[in-house]
C-alpha positions as CSV (number, residue, x, y, z in Angstrom):
1,X,56.0,95.9,41.1
2,X,58.8,94.7,42.3
3,X,61.2,96.9,41.0
4,X,59.0,99.4,42.5
5,X,59.1,98.6,45.7
6,X,62.8,99.0,46.0
7,X,62.7,102.7,45.8
8,X,60.1,102.6,48.8
9,X,60.8,103.1,52.6
10,X,59.8,100.0,54.7
11,X,56.2,102.4,55.9
12,X,55.6,103.0,52.4
13,X,56.5,99.1,50.7
14,X,54.1,98.0,53.4
15,X,51.2,100.6,53.3
16,X,51.8,99.0,49.1
17,X,51.6,95.7,49.9
18,X,49.0,96.3,52.2
19,X,46.8,97.6,49.5
20,X,47.5,94.9,46.6
21,X,46.7,92.2,49.3
22,X,43.3,93.7,49.8
23,X,42.9,94.3,46.2
24,X,43.1,90.7,45.9
25,X,41.1,89.9,48.7
26,X,37.9,91.6,47.6
27,X,38.0,90.4,44.4
28,X,38.6,86.8,45.6
29,X,35.2,87.3,47.9
30,X,37.6,86.0,51.5
31,X,37.9,88.0,54.2
32,X,40.7,90.2,54.9
33,X,42.6,90.7,58.2
34,X,45.5,92.7,59.1
35,X,47.3,90.1,61.8
36,X,51.0,88.8,62.6
37,X,50.9,85.3,62.1
38,X,53.8,82.8,64.3
39,X,54.6,79.6,63.1
40,X,57.1,77.3,65.4
41,X,58.4,73.8,65.2
42,X,60.3,71.8,66.9
43,X,63.7,70.6,65.5
44,X,65.1,66.6,65.6
45,X,61.9,65.9,66.8
46,X,62.3,62.2,64.8
47,X,65.7,61.7,66.2
48,X,65.0,62.6,69.3
49,X,61.5,59.8,69.3
50,X,63.7,57.3,68.3
51,X,66.1,58.1,71.4
52,X,63.8,58.1,74.4
53,X,61.2,56.0,72.5
54,X,57.4,56.8,71.7
55,X,56.0,56.8,74.8
56,X,58.9,58.8,76.6
57,X,58.4,61.2,73.5
58,X,54.3,61.7,73.4
59,X,54.4,62.7,76.9
60,X,57.6,65.7,76.3
61,X,55.1,66.5,73.0
62,X,51.3,66.7,75.4
63,X,53.6,69.1,77.3
64,X,55.5,70.9,74.8
65,X,51.8,71.7,73.0
66,X,49.6,72.4,75.9
67,X,52.9,75.1,76.6
68,X,52.7,76.8,73.8
69,X,48.8,77.0,73.7
70,X,48.9,78.8,77.6
71,X,51.5,81.1,76.0
72,X,49.6,81.6,72.8
73,X,46.8,82.4,75.1
74,X,48.1,84.9,77.4
75,X,49.3,87.3,74.9
76,X,45.7,87.3,73.5
77,X,46.7,85.5,70.7
78,X,44.6,82.4,68.7
79,X,46.1,79.3,67.5
80,X,45.0,78.5,64.2
81,X,46.0,74.8,63.8
82,X,49.0,72.1,64.5
83,X,51.4,71.4,61.7
84,X,53.3,68.2,61.9
85,X,55.6,69.1,65.2
86,X,54.5,72.4,66.0
87,X,51.6,75.3,65.5
88,X,50.6,77.9,63.5
89,X,48.9,81.3,65.4
90,X,47.7,84.8,64.9
91,X,48.0,88.2,66.8
92,X,46.2,91.2,66.7
93,X,49.4,93.0,68.4
94,X,53.1,92.5,67.0
95,X,54.6,92.8,70.4
96,X,52.0,90.7,72.0
97,X,53.2,87.8,69.1
98,X,57.0,88.7,70.1
99,X,56.2,88.6,73.7
100,X,54.6,84.8,73.3
101,X,57.3,83.8,71.3
102,X,60.1,84.2,74.4
103,X,57.7,83.3,76.3
104,X,57.5,79.4,74.1
105,X,61.3,79.0,74.2
106,X,60.9,80.2,77.9
107,X,58.4,77.3,79.3
108,X,59.3,75.1,77.3
109,X,63.2,74.8,78.7
110,X,61.4,75.0,82.1
111,X,58.7,71.6,81.4
112,X,61.9,69.8,80.4
113,X,63.2,67.6,84.0
114,X,66.8,69.2,84.6
115,X,68.7,65.8,83.8
116,X,67.0,65.5,80.1
117,X,68.2,68.1,77.4
118,X,65.0,70.4,76.1
119,X,63.7,70.3,73.4
120,X,65.1,72.5,70.9
121,X,62.1,74.9,68.5
122,X,62.3,77.5,65.9
123,X,60.1,80.0,65.3
124,X,59.4,82.6,62.8
125,X,57.2,85.8,62.6
126,X,56.2,87.8,59.8
127,X,52.7,90.6,59.4
128,X,50.4,91.6,56.9
129,X,47.2,91.4,55.8
130,X,45.7,87.9,54.8
131,X,42.9,85.9,53.6
132,X,40.5,84.1,56.4
133,X,38.9,80.9,54.6
134,X,37.5,78.6,56.7
135,X,39.5,78.8,59.9
136,X,42.9,79.4,58.2
137,X,44.6,82.3,56.7
138,X,46.6,82.5,53.9
139,X,48.3,85.3,51.8
140,X,52.5,86.5,51.8
141,X,52.7,87.2,55.4
142,X,52.3,83.5,56.5
143,X,54.7,82.4,53.3
144,X,57.2,84.3,55.3
145,X,56.3,83.2,58.6
146,X,56.6,79.9,57.9
147,X,59.9,80.4,55.9
148,X,61.6,82.3,59.0
149,X,60.6,79.2,60.9
150,X,62.0,76.8,58.3
151,X,65.4,79.1,58.4
152,X,66.1,80.0,62.3
153,X,67.6,77.7,64.0
154,X,67.0,75.7,67.2
155,X,66.0,77.7,70.0
156,X,66.3,80.5,67.6
157,X,63.5,83.3,67.0
158,X,63.0,84.9,63.4
159,X,61.3,88.0,62.7
160,X,61.0,90.0,59.7
161,X,61.4,93.3,59.8
162,X,57.3,94.0,59.8
163,X,57.6,93.1,62.6
164,X,60.3,95.5,64.8
165,X,58.3,98.5,62.7
166,X,55.0,97.6,64.2
167,X,56.6,96.6,67.6
168,X,58.0,100.2,68.1
169,X,57.8,101.6,71.3
170,X,55.7,98.9,72.8
171,X,58.3,95.9,72.0
172,X,59.5,94.9,76.0
173,X,62.6,92.7,74.1
174,X,65.3,93.5,71.8
175,X,66.2,92.8,68.1
176,X,69.5,92.1,66.6
177,X,70.1,92.4,63.1
178,X,70.0,89.4,60.9
179,X,70.5,90.8,57.3
180,X,68.7,89.4,54.3
181,X,67.4,86.2,53.4
182,X,66.6,84.5,50.4
183,X,63.7,82.1,51.4
184,X,62.1,80.0,49.2
185,X,58.8,81.2,47.6
186,X,59.0,84.7,47.9
187,X,60.6,87.3,45.0
188,X,62.4,89.6,47.6
189,X,65.0,89.1,50.3
190,X,63.6,89.4,53.6
191,X,65.2,91.8,56.0
192,X,65.5,89.7,59.0
193,X,66.0,90.6,62.5
194,X,66.7,87.8,65.0
195,X,65.3,88.5,69.0
196,X,67.2,87.2,71.7
197,X,66.2,85.2,74.8
198,X,67.0,83.9,78.5
199,X,66.1,80.9,79.9
200,X,63.4,82.0,82.7
201,X,64.0,80.7,86.4
202,X,63.4,77.8,87.5
203,X,62.5,79.3,90.6
204,X,59.3,80.2,91.6
205,X,59.0,83.6,92.3
206,X,56.8,84.5,95.6
207,X,54.5,87.2,96.1
208,X,56.4,90.4,98.0
209,X,53.6,90.1,100.9
210,X,53.1,86.1,101.3
211,X,57.6,86.4,101.3
212,X,57.4,88.5,104.5
213,X,55.2,86.1,105.7
214,X,57.3,83.1,105.1
215,X,60.1,85.0,106.5
216,X,58.7,85.0,109.8
217,X,57.2,81.6,109.7
218,X,53.8,82.4,110.2
219,X,50.8,80.4,109.8
220,X,48.0,81.0,107.1
221,X,44.7,79.6,107.3
222,X,45.3,77.9,110.6
223,X,43.7,80.4,112.8
224,X,41.8,77.6,114.2
225,X,44.5,75.2,115.0
226,X,46.4,77.7,116.5
227,X,43.5,79.0,118.5
228,X,44.0,74.8,119.9
229,X,47.0,75.1,120.3
230,X,47.0,78.1,122.5
231,X,44.5,76.9,124.8
232,X,45.6,73.7,125.4
233,X,49.5,75.8,126.5
234,X,47.2,78.3,128.6
235,X,45.6,74.9,130.2
236,X,48.9,73.4,130.7
237,X,50.7,76.6,132.0
238,X,47.9,76.3,135.0
239,X,49.0,72.7,135.7
240,X,47.1,70.8,133.7
241,X,48.5,68.2,131.6
242,X,47.5,68.6,128.3
243,X,48.6,67.1,124.5
244,X,48.5,67.9,121.0
245,X,49.0,65.3,118.4
246,X,49.4,67.5,114.8
247,X,48.7,64.9,111.9
248,X,47.7,65.5,108.2
249,X,49.2,65.0,104.8
250,X,52.6,66.4,103.8
251,X,52.9,69.7,103.0
252,X,49.7,71.2,104.9
253,X,51.6,73.2,107.9
254,X,52.7,70.7,110.4
255,X,56.0,72.2,111.0
256,X,54.8,75.5,110.6
257,X,52.4,74.6,113.3
258,X,54.9,73.1,116.0
259,X,56.9,76.3,115.2
260,X,53.9,78.5,116.1
261,X,53.9,76.5,119.3
262,X,57.4,77.0,120.4
263,X,57.1,81.0,119.4
264,X,54.7,81.0,122.5
265,X,57.5,79.8,124.8
266,X,61.2,79.3,125.1
267,X,60.2,76.2,127.3
268,X,58.1,74.3,124.7
269,X,59.3,71.4,123.2
């Protein structure tokens, strides 16, 4: 089969491999599914643990685990298992898997304090027919994704050519050619692509309408308090002495309330 595949186009190769895998699954009695497989791994985790200590490293590892779990769920993926300092996940869509990988890299950088070096994570992705047994997945695409992950550098996302083909026009990220890689356990070199990504902005984006409200300095959800201030101001304007005290926890809107009071009259202090 190895020799015959060389004379086929990529789409024909995918179809031929898929048919062969499906037949093997039927013979083995396993459940066959066509899925996109993603593996992650932290680079230099042992060295980092020694440098920062067990407690500090465990805090960062837990933040790493939460970040990956959220990124997988947001792209409709399934977390299969944790493996060492990484995870294995599966997706129904190749483009969703790529988007999840980019989000993982971006969010992992965001959860790291500015004064600390971000955790370096590598990711590998492939796709095809796999066998599902006892909550785990097996098959050539699983091996390809794991080997691509091992071949990647820290911060890099390597994907098999089948991912680029399957993503098609739905791809929201670009692919840069890497070439063919000789990967352990695979009979043929694997045509590989790199998915470039840029760090996300640490500044939280504010919805347009909320930004407009904030720019006006308006109070939101403080109608009752604003009414009390207006009533006190009306009495004060007629000569009746008034005292308004504004107290509360930091960040609940005391300054905004005072600003609104000042806007009622230029003479208000």
